[in-house]
Every structure is written in structure tokens, then in C-alpha cells.
A tleap script that builds the chain and sets N, CA, C and O, in Angstrom:
source leaprc.protein.ff14SB
mol = sequence {
  NMET THR ALA ALA THR ARG PRO ASP LEU LEU
  ALA LEU ASP ALA GLY THR LEU ALA SER LEU
  ALA ASN ARG GLY LEU VAL LYS ARG ALA ALA
  ARG GLU VAL ALA ALA GLY ASP GLY PRO VAL
  PRO VAL LEU ASP PRO ASP GLY THR LEU ARG
  GLY THR CYS PRO ASP GLY SER VAL VAL ALA
  LEU PRO PRO GLY THR GLY LEU ASP GLY GLY
  SER CYS THR CYS GLY ALA PRO GLY VAL CYS
  ARG HIE ARG ILE ALA LEU VAL LEU ALA HIE
  GLN GLY ALA ALA ALA ASP ALA THR SER ASP
  ALA ALA ALA ALA SER GLU GLY PRO ALA PRO
  ALA ASP PRO PRO ALA PRO ALA CPRO
}
set mol.1.N position { 15.370 5.199 93.172 }
set mol.1.CA position { 14.391 4.141 93.119 }
set mol.1.C position { 14.867 3.087 92.139 }
set mol.1.O position { 15.550 3.401 91.164 }
set mol.2.N position { 14.515 1.858 92.390 }
set mol.2.CA position { 14.872 0.792 91.475 }
set mol.2.C position { 13.942 0.834 90.275 }
set mol.2.O position { 12.950 1.564 90.266 }
set mol.3.N position { 14.275 0.037 89.254 }
set mol.3.CA position { 13.454 -0.004 88.052 }
set mol.3.C position { 12.125 -0.701 88.309 }
set mol.3.O position { 11.189 -0.549 87.524 }
set mol.4.N position { 12.028 -1.463 89.393 }
set mol.4.CA position { 10.781 -2.152 89.712 }
set mol.4.C position { 9.715 -1.140 90.115 }
set mol.4.O position { 10.017 -0.066 90.636 }
set mol.5.N position { 8.486 -1.501 89.866 }
set mol.5.CA position { 7.377 -0.611 90.207 }
set mol.5.C position { 6.271 -1.390 90.901 }
set mol.5.O position { 6.276 -2.621 90.937 }
set mol.6.N position { 5.343 -0.654 91.438 }
set mol.6.CA position { 4.147 -1.228 92.039 }
set mol.6.C position { 2.968 -0.897 91.130 }
set mol.6.O position { 2.419 0.202 91.215 }
set mol.7.N position { 2.568 -1.828 90.259 }
set mol.7.CA position { 1.471 -1.556 89.329 }
set mol.7.C position { 0.176 -1.130 90.029 }
set mol.7.O position { -0.594 -0.340 89.482 }
set mol.8.N position { -0.063 -1.651 91.232 }
set mol.8.CA position { -1.278 -1.263 91.953 }
set mol.8.C position { -1.276 0.228 92.273 }
set mol.8.O position { -2.322 0.875 92.235 }
set mol.9.N position { -0.112 0.767 92.585 }
set mol.9.CA position { -0.017 2.194 92.905 }
set mol.9.C position { 0.044 3.048 91.642 }
set mol.9.O position { -0.433 4.182 91.631 }
set mol.10.N position { 0.627 2.505 90.586 }
set mol.10.CA position { 0.679 3.245 89.324 }
set mol.10.C position { -0.713 3.421 88.731 }
set mol.10.O position { -0.956 4.370 87.984 }
set mol.11.N position { -1.624 2.518 89.058 }
set mol.11.CA position { -2.978 2.563 88.504 }
set mol.11.C position { -3.874 3.601 89.179 }
set mol.11.O position { -4.965 3.885 88.684 }
set mol.12.N position { -3.435 4.163 90.289 }
set mol.12.CA position { -4.268 5.127 91.015 }
set mol.12.C position { -4.197 6.496 90.347 }
set mol.12.O position { -3.121 7.082 90.226 }
set mol.13.N position { -5.350 6.999 89.915 }
set mol.13.CA position { -5.373 8.340 89.334 }
set mol.13.C position { -5.828 9.339 90.398 }
set mol.13.O position { -6.172 8.957 91.517 }
set mol.14.N position { -5.825 10.615 90.037 }
set mol.14.CA position { -6.159 11.671 91.002 }
set mol.14.C position { -7.562 11.487 91.580 }
set mol.14.O position { -7.779 11.723 92.768 }
set mol.15.N position { -8.504 11.070 90.755 }
set mol.15.CA position { -9.868 10.856 91.240 }
set mol.15.C position { -9.946 9.738 92.266 }
set mol.15.O position { -10.643 9.853 93.274 }
set mol.16.N position { -9.232 8.665 92.004 }
set mol.16.CA position { -9.219 7.547 92.950 }
set mol.16.C position { -8.541 7.955 94.247 }
set mol.16.O position { -9.025 7.637 95.333 }
set mol.17.N position { -7.417 8.662 94.137 }
set mol.17.CA position { -6.738 9.127 95.347 }
set mol.17.C position { -7.644 10.056 96.150 }
set mol.17.O position { -7.680 9.981 97.378 }
set mol.18.N position { -8.376 10.932 95.462 }
set mol.18.CA position { -9.287 11.845 96.158 }
set mol.18.C position { -10.399 11.076 96.861 }
set mol.18.O position { -10.855 11.482 97.930 }
set mol.19.N position { -10.837 9.972 96.269 }
set mol.19.CA position { -11.889 9.184 96.923 }
set mol.19.C position { -11.360 8.454 98.156 }
set mol.19.O position { -12.130 8.107 99.051 }
set mol.20.N position { -10.050 8.222 98.203 }
set mol.20.CA position { -9.443 7.562 99.359 }
set mol.20.C position { -9.110 8.550 100.473 }
set mol.20.O position { -8.989 8.163 101.636 }
set mol.21.N position { -8.963 9.808 100.122 }
set mol.21.CA position { -8.643 10.850 101.110 }
set mol.21.C position { -9.600 12.010 100.857 }
set mol.21.O position { -10.771 11.945 101.232 }
set mol.22.N position { -9.114 13.048 100.234 }
set mol.22.CA position { -9.957 14.137 99.747 }
set mol.22.C position { -9.172 14.929 98.716 }
set mol.22.O position { -7.945 14.848 98.647 }
set mol.23.N position { -9.891 15.687 97.928 }
set mol.23.CA position { -9.279 16.416 96.815 }
set mol.23.C position { -8.202 17.395 97.299 }
set mol.23.O position { -7.175 17.558 96.640 }
set mol.24.N position { -8.427 18.037 98.432 }
set mol.24.CA position { -7.454 18.993 98.965 }
set mol.24.C position { -6.118 18.348 99.287 }
set mol.24.O position { -5.065 18.910 98.987 }
set mol.25.N position { -6.157 17.168 99.899 }
set mol.25.CA position { -4.903 16.469 100.210 }
set mol.25.C position { -4.170 16.063 98.941 }
set mol.25.O position { -2.944 16.143 98.870 }
set mol.26.N position { -4.927 15.627 97.940 }
set mol.26.CA position { -4.301 15.218 96.678 }
set mol.26.C position { -3.642 16.426 96.013 }
set mol.26.O position { -2.518 16.327 95.522 }
set mol.27.N position { -4.334 17.557 95.996 }
set mol.27.CA position { -3.763 18.762 95.381 }
set mol.27.C position { -2.517 19.219 96.132 }
set mol.27.O position { -1.517 19.589 95.517 }
set mol.28.N position { -2.579 19.191 97.458 }
set mol.28.CA position { -1.418 19.619 98.246 }
set mol.28.C position { -0.234 18.687 98.006 }
set mol.28.O position { 0.893 19.143 97.811 }
set mol.29.N position { -0.492 17.392 98.023 }
set mol.29.CA position { 0.584 16.422 97.790 }
set mol.29.C position { 1.161 16.593 96.387 }
set mol.29.O position { 2.375 16.515 96.202 }
set mol.30.N position { 0.301 16.824 95.406 }
set mol.30.CA position { 0.772 17.005 94.026 }
set mol.30.C position { 1.649 18.254 93.914 }
set mol.30.O position { 2.671 18.236 93.228 }
set mol.31.N position { 1.253 19.331 94.583 }
set mol.31.CA position { 2.071 20.554 94.565 }
set mol.31.C position { 3.436 20.301 95.193 }
set mol.31.O position { 4.461 20.740 94.670 }
set mol.32.N position { 3.443 19.591 96.319 }
set mol.32.CA position { 4.713 19.311 96.999 }
set mol.32.C position { 5.634 18.467 96.124 }
set mol.32.O position { 6.828 18.744 96.020 }
set mol.33.N position { 5.077 17.444 95.502 }
set mol.33.CA position { 5.890 16.575 94.641 }
set mol.33.C position { 6.393 17.361 93.429 }
set mol.33.O position { 7.559 17.238 93.055 }
set mol.34.N position { 5.526 18.163 92.817 }
set mol.34.CA position { 5.925 18.951 91.644 }
set mol.34.C position { 7.015 19.960 91.989 }
set mol.34.O position { 7.860 20.277 91.152 }
set mol.35.N position { 6.997 20.462 93.217 }
set mol.35.CA position { 7.996 21.438 93.648 }
set mol.35.C position { 9.292 20.777 94.115 }
set mol.35.O position { 10.237 21.462 94.507 }
set mol.36.N position { 9.334 19.450 94.072 }
set mol.36.CA position { 10.524 18.739 94.529 }
set mol.36.C position { 10.562 18.535 96.028 }
set mol.36.O position { 11.601 18.177 96.582 }
set mol.37.N position { 9.429 18.761 96.694 }
set mol.37.CA position { 9.358 18.617 98.144 }
set mol.37.C position { 8.668 17.327 98.572 }
set mol.37.O position { 8.187 17.221 99.700 }
set mol.38.N position { 8.619 16.359 97.682 }
set mol.38.CA position { 7.991 15.084 98.012 }
set mol.38.C position { 9.033 14.071 98.446 }
set mol.38.O position { 10.234 14.342 98.413 }
set mol.39.N position { 8.568 12.911 98.851 }
set mol.39.CA position { 9.496 11.851 99.249 }
set mol.39.C position { 10.193 11.242 98.038 }
set mol.39.O position { 9.690 11.315 96.916 }
set mol.40.N position { 11.341 10.648 98.275 }
set mol.40.CA position { 12.022 9.877 97.237 }
set mol.40.C position { 11.586 8.431 97.429 }
set mol.40.O position { 11.907 7.816 98.447 }
set mol.41.N position { 10.851 7.878 96.455 }
set mol.41.CA position { 10.345 6.514 96.632 }
set mol.41.C position { 11.444 5.463 96.503 }
set mol.41.O position { 12.301 5.537 95.621 }
set mol.42.N position { 11.396 4.493 97.397 }
set mol.42.CA position { 12.329 3.364 97.379 }
set mol.42.C position { 11.494 2.102 97.506 }
set mol.42.O position { 10.687 1.971 98.426 }
set mol.43.N position { 11.690 1.177 96.581 }
set mol.43.CA position { 10.935 -0.073 96.604 }
set mol.43.C position { 11.802 -1.167 97.210 }
set mol.43.O position { 12.836 -1.537 96.653 }
set mol.44.N position { 11.367 -1.680 98.359 }
set mol.44.CA position { 12.088 -2.758 99.035 }
set mol.44.C position { 11.934 -4.061 98.259 }
set mol.44.O position { 11.010 -4.197 97.457 }
set mol.45.N position { 12.828 -5.018 98.487 }
set mol.45.CA position { 12.716 -6.318 97.814 }
set mol.45.C position { 11.383 -7.021 98.076 }
set mol.45.O position { 10.910 -7.784 97.234 }
set mol.46.N position { 10.774 -6.768 99.241 }
set mol.46.CA position { 9.494 -7.414 99.542 }
set mol.46.C position { 8.309 -6.682 98.912 }
set mol.46.O position { 7.164 -7.095 99.093 }
set mol.47.N position { 8.572 -5.597 98.170 }
set mol.47.CA position { 7.510 -4.860 97.502 }
set mol.47.C position { 6.978 -3.676 98.282 }
set mol.47.O position { 6.092 -2.970 97.800 }
set mol.48.N position { 7.500 -3.441 99.482 }
set mol.48.CA position { 7.066 -2.288 100.266 }
set mol.48.C position { 7.666 -1.025 99.671 }
set mol.48.O position { 8.875 -0.939 99.457 }
set mol.49.N position { 6.813 -0.051 99.408 }
set mol.49.CA position { 7.270 1.244 98.919 }
set mol.49.C position { 7.477 2.138 100.128 }
set mol.49.O position { 6.584 2.287 100.961 }
set mol.50.N position { 8.659 2.732 100.220 }
set mol.50.CA position { 9.000 3.586 101.360 }
set mol.50.C position { 9.474 4.944 100.873 }
set mol.50.O position { 9.971 5.094 99.757 }
set mol.51.N position { 9.304 5.923 101.742 }
set mol.51.CA position { 9.818 7.247 101.440 }
set mol.51.C position { 9.861 8.091 102.695 }
set mol.51.O position { 9.068 7.904 103.617 }
set mol.52.N position { 10.799 9.022 102.716 }
set mol.52.CA position { 10.893 9.981 103.806 }
set mol.52.C position { 10.623 11.356 103.226 }
set mol.52.O position { 11.260 11.772 102.258 }
set mol.53.N position { 9.687 12.045 103.817 }
set mol.53.CA position { 9.300 13.374 103.347 }
set mol.53.C position { 10.228 14.423 103.950 }
set mol.53.O position { 10.836 14.192 104.995 }
set mol.54.N position { 10.337 15.573 103.294 }
set mol.54.CA position { 11.207 16.629 103.815 }
set mol.54.C position { 10.865 17.069 105.239 }
set mol.54.O position { 11.737 17.556 105.960 }
set mol.55.N position { 9.602 16.902 105.654 }
set mol.55.CA position { 9.239 17.287 107.022 }
set mol.55.C position { 9.587 16.207 108.045 }
set mol.55.O position { 9.294 16.351 109.232 }
set mol.56.N position { 10.220 15.114 107.575 }
set mol.56.CA position { 10.650 14.049 108.470 }
set mol.56.C position { 9.689 12.880 108.582 }
set mol.56.O position { 10.025 11.865 109.193 }
set mol.57.N position { 8.510 13.000 108.011 }
set mol.57.CA position { 7.549 11.895 108.065 }
set mol.57.C position { 8.058 10.735 107.218 }
set mol.57.O position { 8.531 10.922 106.098 }
set mol.58.N position { 7.950 9.537 107.777 }
set mol.58.CA position { 8.397 8.327 107.093 }
set mol.58.C position { 7.161 7.510 106.734 }
set mol.58.O position { 6.325 7.209 107.586 }
set mol.59.N position { 7.064 7.158 105.451 }
set mol.59.CA position { 5.887 6.468 104.927 }
set mol.59.C position { 6.287 5.082 104.438 }
set mol.59.O position { 7.360 4.907 103.860 }
set mol.60.N position { 5.424 4.102 104.670 }
set mol.60.CA position { 5.619 2.750 104.143 }
set mol.60.C position { 4.284 2.242 103.621 }
set mol.60.O position { 3.271 2.292 104.318 }
set mol.61.N position { 4.295 1.752 102.385 }
set mol.61.CA position { 3.095 1.184 101.773 }
set mol.61.C position { 3.401 -0.260 101.379 }
set mol.61.O position { 3.965 -0.509 100.314 }
set mol.62.N position { 3.025 -1.219 102.248 }
set mol.62.CA position { 3.304 -2.621 101.932 }
set mol.62.C position { 2.415 -3.128 100.800 }
set mol.62.O position { 1.324 -2.602 100.582 }
set mol.63.N position { 2.876 -4.145 100.083 }
set mol.63.CA position { 2.046 -4.702 99.012 }
set mol.63.C position { 0.829 -5.420 99.593 }
set mol.63.O position { 0.853 -5.914 100.720 }
set mol.64.N position { -0.219 -5.460 98.800 }
set mol.64.CA position { -1.404 -6.195 99.208 }
set mol.64.C position { -2.310 -5.451 100.170 }
set mol.64.O position { -3.269 -6.025 100.686 }
set mol.65.N position { -2.020 -4.183 100.419 }
set mol.65.CA position { -2.886 -3.386 101.291 }
set mol.65.C position { -3.230 -2.090 100.572 }
set mol.65.O position { -2.536 -1.691 99.637 }
set mol.66.N position { -4.272 -1.452 100.994 }
set mol.66.CA position { -4.620 -0.148 100.455 }
set mol.66.C position { -3.784 0.929 101.121 }
set mol.66.O position { -2.951 0.642 101.981 }
set mol.67.N position { -4.011 2.164 100.720 }
set mol.67.CA position { -3.274 3.266 101.338 }
set mol.67.C position { -3.547 3.340 102.833 }
set mol.67.O position { -2.674 3.722 103.611 }
set mol.68.N position { -4.758 2.974 103.231 }
set mol.68.CA position { -5.080 2.998 104.658 }
set mol.68.C position { -4.359 1.893 105.419 }
set mol.68.O position { -4.291 1.936 106.648 }
set mol.69.N position { -3.823 0.908 104.713 }
set mol.69.CA position { -3.055 -0.156 105.347 }
set mol.69.C position { -1.582 0.175 105.469 }
set mol.69.O position { -0.816 -0.580 106.068 }
set mol.70.N position { -1.187 1.299 104.904 }
set mol.70.CA position { 0.198 1.736 105.011 }
set mol.70.C position { 0.421 2.435 106.338 }
set mol.70.O position { -0.482 2.528 107.171 }
set mol.71.N position { 1.628 2.919 106.519 }
set mol.71.CA position { 1.921 3.630 107.761 }
set mol.71.C position { 2.640 4.933 107.451 }
set mol.71.O position { 3.350 5.058 106.453 }
set mol.72.N position { 2.433 5.900 108.339 }
set mol.72.CA position { 3.121 7.178 108.247 }
set mol.72.C position { 3.348 7.670 109.670 }
set mol.72.O position { 2.485 7.530 110.536 }
set mol.73.N position { 4.505 8.241 109.890 }
set mol.73.CA position { 4.834 8.704 111.231 }
set mol.73.C position { 4.242 10.071 111.556 }
set mol.73.O position { 4.468 10.587 112.650 }
set mol.74.N position { 3.489 10.670 110.633 }
set mol.74.CA position { 2.939 12.005 110.891 }
set mol.74.C position { 1.839 11.980 111.948 }
set mol.74.O position { 1.561 13.000 112.577 }
set mol.75.N position { 1.227 10.849 112.141 }
set mol.75.CA position { 0.196 10.739 113.169 }
set mol.75.C position { -1.201 11.123 112.724 }
set mol.75.O position { -2.141 11.029 113.514 }
set mol.76.N position { -1.363 11.552 111.481 }
set mol.76.CA position { -2.706 11.899 111.005 }
set mol.76.C position { -3.544 10.631 110.895 }
set mol.76.O position { -3.042 9.590 110.472 }
set mol.77.N position { -4.806 10.711 111.269 }
set mol.77.CA position { -5.658 9.526 111.123 }
set mol.77.C position { -5.990 9.285 109.653 }
set mol.77.O position { -6.210 10.234 108.901 }
set mol.78.N position { -6.027 8.043 109.253 }
set mol.78.CA position { -6.407 7.711 107.880 }
set mol.78.C position { -5.309 8.010 106.881 }
set mol.78.O position { -4.127 8.057 107.220 }
set mol.79.N position { -5.726 8.210 105.647 }
set mol.79.CA position { -4.786 8.453 104.553 }
set mol.79.C position { -4.336 9.912 104.601 }
set mol.79.O position { -5.151 10.828 104.484 }
set mol.80.N position { -3.047 10.113 104.772 }
set mol.80.CA position { -2.495 11.465 104.888 }
set mol.80.C position { -1.853 11.904 103.574 }
set mol.80.O position { -1.715 11.114 102.640 }
set mol.81.N position { -1.468 13.166 103.523 }
set mol.81.CA position { -0.847 13.700 102.305 }
set mol.81.C position { 0.493 13.042 102.020 }
set mol.81.O position { 0.913 12.973 100.865 }
set mol.82.N position { 1.169 12.557 103.051 }
set mol.82.CA position { 2.465 11.904 102.850 }
set mol.82.C position { 2.311 10.596 102.072 }
set mol.82.O position { 3.122 10.287 101.199 }
set mol.83.N position { 1.274 9.840 102.392 }
set mol.83.CA position { 1.021 8.585 101.666 }
set mol.83.C position { 0.674 8.894 100.212 }
set mol.83.O position { 1.141 8.221 99.293 }
set mol.84.N position { -0.147 9.917 100.019 }
set mol.84.CA position { -0.522 10.305 98.660 }
set mol.84.C position { 0.711 10.811 97.906 }
set mol.84.O position { 0.912 10.472 96.740 }
set mol.85.N position { 1.526 11.613 98.569 }
set mol.85.CA position { 2.738 12.133 97.932 }
set mol.85.C position { 3.674 11.000 97.533 }
set mol.85.O position { 4.310 11.067 96.481 }
set mol.86.N position { 3.766 9.965 98.355 }
set mol.86.CA position { 4.627 8.830 98.013 }
set mol.86.C position { 4.116 8.135 96.755 }
set mol.86.O position { 4.904 7.753 95.890 }
set mol.87.N position { 2.807 7.972 96.652 }
set mol.87.CA position { 2.232 7.362 95.446 }
set mol.87.C position { 2.531 8.233 94.227 }
set mol.87.O position { 2.959 7.728 93.190 }
set mol.88.N position { 2.305 9.536 94.354 }
set mol.88.CA position { 2.546 10.442 93.226 }
set mol.88.C position { 4.026 10.479 92.841 }
set mol.88.O position { 4.359 10.525 91.656 }
set mol.89.N position { 4.906 10.458 93.831 }
set mol.89.CA position { 6.346 10.447 93.544 }
set mol.89.C position { 6.743 9.146 92.850 }
set mol.89.O position { 7.571 9.154 91.939 }
set mol.90.N position { 6.158 8.040 93.277 }
set mol.90.CA position { 6.423 6.739 92.644 }
set mol.90.C position { 5.945 6.759 91.192 }
set mol.90.O position { 6.639 6.278 90.296 }
set mol.91.N position { 4.764 7.314 90.969 }
set mol.91.CA position { 4.237 7.406 89.610 }
set mol.91.C position { 5.137 8.284 88.742 }
set mol.91.O position { 5.409 7.949 87.589 }
set mol.92.N position { 5.594 9.399 89.293 }
set mol.92.CA position { 6.475 10.285 88.542 }
set mol.92.C position { 7.809 9.638 88.222 }
set mol.92.O position { 8.322 9.779 87.112 }
set mol.93.N position { 8.373 8.929 89.191 }
set mol.93.CA position { 9.654 8.254 88.967 }
set mol.93.C position { 9.508 7.156 87.917 }
set mol.93.O position { 10.402 6.960 87.093 }
set mol.94.N position { 8.388 6.445 87.945 }
set mol.94.CA position { 8.154 5.392 86.952 }
set mol.94.C position { 8.002 6.001 85.559 }
set mol.94.O position { 8.510 5.452 84.581 }
set mol.95.N position { 7.307 7.128 85.467 }
set mol.95.CA position { 7.146 7.802 84.175 }
set mol.95.C position { 8.491 8.306 83.662 }
set mol.95.O position { 8.783 8.201 82.471 }
set mol.96.N position { 9.312 8.853 84.563 }
set mol.96.CA position { 10.643 9.325 84.167 }
set mol.96.C position { 11.502 8.170 83.672 }
set mol.96.O position { 12.213 8.305 82.676 }
set mol.97.N position { 11.438 7.031 84.365 }
set mol.97.CA position { 12.231 5.866 83.966 }
set mol.97.C position { 11.790 5.364 82.596 }
set mol.97.O position { 12.620 4.957 81.784 }
set mol.98.N position { 10.486 5.393 82.340 }
set mol.98.CA position { 9.969 4.966 81.040 }
set mol.98.C position { 10.441 5.911 79.943 }
set mol.98.O position { 10.838 5.467 78.865 }
set mol.99.N position { 10.399 7.213 80.214 }
set mol.99.CA position { 10.859 8.205 79.234 }
set mol.99.C position { 12.347 8.053 78.962 }
set mol.99.O position { 12.786 8.125 77.814 }
set mol.100.N position { 13.125 7.841 80.026 }
set mol.100.CA position { 14.566 7.669 79.867 }
set mol.100.C position { 14.880 6.423 79.042 }
set mol.100.O position { 15.767 6.444 78.189 }
set mol.101.N position { 14.148 5.340 79.301 }
set mol.101.CA position { 14.373 4.100 78.562 }
set mol.101.C position { 14.005 4.278 77.091 }
set mol.101.O position { 14.697 3.767 76.210 }
set mol.102.N position { 12.922 4.997 76.827 }
set mol.102.CA position { 12.515 5.232 75.441 }
set mol.102.C position { 13.550 6.083 74.718 }
set mol.102.O position { 13.879 5.816 73.562 }
set mol.103.N position { 14.060 7.097 75.389 }
set mol.103.CA position { 15.066 7.960 74.772 }
set mol.103.C position { 16.354 7.185 74.508 }
set mol.103.O position { 16.999 7.385 73.479 }
set mol.104.N position { 16.726 6.310 75.421 }
set mol.104.CA position { 17.950 5.525 75.246 }
set mol.104.C position { 17.807 4.538 74.093 }
set mol.104.O position { 18.777 4.268 73.384 }
set mol.105.N position { 16.604 4.000 73.900 }
set mol.105.CA position { 16.413 3.024 72.831 }
set mol.105.C position { 16.397 3.680 71.458 }
set mol.105.O position { 16.621 3.012 70.448 }
set mol.106.N position { 16.134 4.987 71.414 }
set mol.106.CA position { 16.136 5.692 70.139 }
set mol.106.C position { 17.548 5.975 69.657 }
set mol.106.O position { 17.757 6.245 68.474 }
set mol.107.N position { 18.505 5.917 70.546 }
set mol.107.CA position { 19.886 6.183 70.169 }
set mol.107.C position { 20.141 7.677 70.094 }
set mol.107.O position { 19.252 8.483 70.370 }
set mol.108.N position { 21.356 8.039 69.721 }
set mol.108.CA position { 21.688 9.462 69.662 }
set mol.108.C position { 20.927 10.159 68.536 }
set mol.108.O position { 20.539 9.541 67.544 }
set mol.109.N position { 20.729 11.435 68.716 }
set mol.109.CA position { 20.053 12.228 67.691 }
set mol.109.C position { 20.941 12.287 66.453 }
set mol.109.O position { 22.165 12.347 66.567 }
set mol.110.N position { 20.328 12.271 65.275 }
set mol.110.CA position { 21.145 12.337 64.058 }
set mol.110.C position { 21.869 13.675 63.973 }
set mol.110.O position { 21.370 14.705 64.424 }
set mol.111.N position { 23.048 13.629 63.389 }
set mol.111.CA position { 23.840 14.849 63.228 }
set mol.111.C position { 23.200 15.720 62.152 }
set mol.111.O position { 22.519 15.227 61.253 }
set mol.112.N position { 23.435 17.015 62.265 }
set mol.112.CA position { 22.937 17.922 61.237 }
set mol.112.C position { 23.642 17.604 59.920 }
set mol.112.O position { 24.829 17.277 59.910 }
set mol.113.N position { 22.914 17.702 58.817 }
set mol.113.CA position { 23.578 17.444 57.531 }
set mol.113.C position { 24.618 18.529 57.263 }
set mol.113.O position { 24.476 19.656 57.737 }
set mol.114.N position { 25.651 18.197 56.513 }
set mol.114.CA position { 26.675 19.203 56.231 }
set mol.114.C position { 26.082 20.343 55.401 }
set mol.114.O position { 25.155 20.156 54.613 }
set mol.115.N position { 26.642 21.504 55.606 }
set mol.115.CA position { 26.185 22.670 54.847 }
set mol.115.C position { 26.582 22.489 53.383 }
set mol.115.O position { 27.633 21.918 53.094 }
set mol.116.N position { 25.754 22.968 52.464 }
set mol.116.CA position { 26.105 22.834 51.044 }
set mol.116.C position { 27.379 23.623 50.724 }
set mol.116.O position { 27.642 24.679 51.299 }
set mol.117.N position { 28.140 23.088 49.810 }
set mol.117.CA position { 29.381 23.752 49.401 }
set mol.117.C position { 29.044 25.010 48.616 }
set mol.117.O position { 28.073 25.027 47.860 }
set mol.118.N position { 29.837 26.064 48.788 }
set mol.118.CA position { 29.543 27.316 48.051 }
set mol.118.C position { 29.819 27.205 46.577 }
set mol.118.O position { 29.621 28.169 45.837 }
savepdb mol mol.pdb
quit
């Protein structure tokens, strides 16, 4: 994923996602992403977030639309677990990038002080 993010998607918490779909789908998507079975988010230059899930479903979330305005090839009506998983994967990747940037700005860890001479 690029360093760019979608602030609208980063702002969605579990409660909001559950209100857009249901709590069960959010939990299932979260488990899949945590297990490494979620999509790898890719942000297109036009702001569309895309991902392909391990089951072959392809998800696209264009900017300026809600999750219901996105598309998924799974065929489920409404907001599916793949769309939710893409949001969660995007949030996780953004958090990882922030952590990596913070660690890089801190520089290398200080060396251990030398042992006292006997």
C-alpha cells in the first residue's frame, strides 16, 4: 500500500462498521484480517481503495461514497465482509506505517553502556 490513506475510512470504528452491516460481519472480517487472511489494500491515484481477498473476491471502495457505494465481486447484497475487511486492512496498514515512521524518527536504540572495569 502507498503511504497515502483514506481519512474517511480510517475514521470508521467497529461500532460504525456494525451499524453499516452487522456485528457478526465485522467480527468475522476482523478475525480474517488479524489472521492474515484479509485483502492487501491498494490506494489508486484517484483515491479508490482496492483489494483482493484470499477467496478471490475483488473489492473497490471509491472516494466520496459509503461502503454501500463500493463494489465487491462476491455477489452478497449490501455491505459484505470483504468491504469491511478492506477497511480494517487499510486501517491496520495505516497504523503500521505510522508506527514504522515513529520508530524510524527515533533513530537507532542506544548502545548498552560499557561494563565497569574490574
